[in-house]
N, C-alpha and C positions, 0 to 999 in steps of 0.2 A: 550464454547463461541467461536464465530468466531473472529479471528484477521487478520490483514494484516501486513506482515513483509516485509520490504524493506531493501536490503543489497547492499553495494558497496564493491567490493573486487578486488584483483589483478586477472589478466587473467590467472590463474593456474588451471587446471582441478582438481588437488589434493584438492584444498581449498573447491570446490563444493562437493566432495566426503566426506570430513570431516563434511561438514554442514549437509549433508543427514545423517550421523551417529549421529550427535547431535540431530537432529529432532527425530530420532528413539529412542535414549536413553532417551530423554527428555519427550517422550510420546506425541510429537505433531502429530496430524492426518493432513496431508497435503491434501487440496482439490484441490488446483492448485499450480503449481510452474513453473515460467517463467524465463529463462535467456536471456539476452541480452549482447552481447559482444561489447565493444568499442575498440578504439586503445590499451589503456593500462589498461583497467579495465573491470569488468563484473558486471552487475546489475542483481539481482535476486529479484523477488517479488514472495511471497508465500501467499496464503490464507490458514489459517490453524485453526484447533480447538485446543484449550488448555485451562486449567483452569486459571482464572484471576490471582490466586495466584502464578503461575509459571512465569508470564510474567517478573517480575523483575529479577528473577533468570536467566532465559534464556537470557535476554536482556545483563546482565552483563557477562554471559559466552560467547556469541558470540563476544562481544567487545574484549574479550581476545584471540581469535583465530587469529594466525598469518596469515597475508594476508587480513584480513577483515578490510576495512577502515571505513565503515559507517554502522550503525544499526539504524532502526527506526521501532517502533510498532505503529500500527493504530488500534484504537477500533471504533466499531459502535458508533458514536456520532451524536445525532440530533441537539445539541446546537452549535457545533463548525462549522466553515467553513470546508467543506469536502476537503481532499486531494486526495481521491479516492472514486469512486462510483462503486458498483456492481449492475449491472442491469439485469433484466430478459430479455431473447432473445439474439440471436446471432448477428453476424456482419451485417446481413441484416435487422434487426429489426428496425421498425419505433422508437422504444424507444431508440435505440442507436443514431439515427439521432437527436431526440430531446435532448438527453444528451449532444451531442457534440455541439449543437447550444446553449444550455442553458449556457454552460460553455466554452466560447471562449478560444482558445489556449489549450484545453485539448487534451490528447493523449490516443489512444486505447492501452492498455497494451495486452489484450488478449481477444479472443471471440471464443466461442465454440457454439454449437446449443442451449444450455440452458441459458449461462450467458456470460456476458462481463464485463471487468474491465477497467475503464477509470481513468487516473491520471489527477487530476486538478492542474494547476500551482499554486504556493503558492504566486505569487505576487498579489498586491491589484488590479492590471489591470484586473484580471481574475474574478472579482466579477460577479456572475451569473446575467444575463438578468432577471431571474424569482425570484430575491431577495431570493435565497438560498433554493427555494422551492424543496423539494424532492418528486417526484411523487411515486404512488403505484408501487411496483416492484423494487425500487431503494433502496439500502442499502449504506449509506454514512459512510465513515471512516475518522477519524481525528487523527492527531499525538498525542500520549500520552507519548512515551519515544522516544528520539533521541539523538544521538552523536553530532548532529548539532542543537544547541540552536536556530538558527533563524527559523527552522521549526516550533518549539513550540511557539515562540514569534509571528509569523505571524498568526498562528492559533488562539492564545489567542486574539490578537488584533482584528481580523475579527469577532470573536464570541462575543466580547464585544460591537461591533458597532451596 
């Protein structure tokens, strides 16, 4: 099963090396992996394949790694307000333009010739213009485990509305 993993960590390259080793040892198959450096932290986003039964174990293992500040798992959820959408087509695709227009304030995480990943802001003001409609070729991800409870709370509130 495909999952989206979002991490925030200190800006130390050895932490990224440790994470890659953990992914290998835990049997995660990385489909994409992006890093974004800020002033004092690094954000990593990974699209990975792993068994659903391993998610809780890997979540708790990653939380315990020195230098990791935040861990969030997102699963393909059709019922909850998405926090990420994986769309067919690259940066130049018309689907990407529709996606960015449908979810105001969204941010392109990565784009390659086949796929693109867009992060949807968790605020209520980011409610989609298209009433949450997910078009063919779009795979939405909602948070299921997070070290920040507000991510889970916003997702639960928007999916209940």
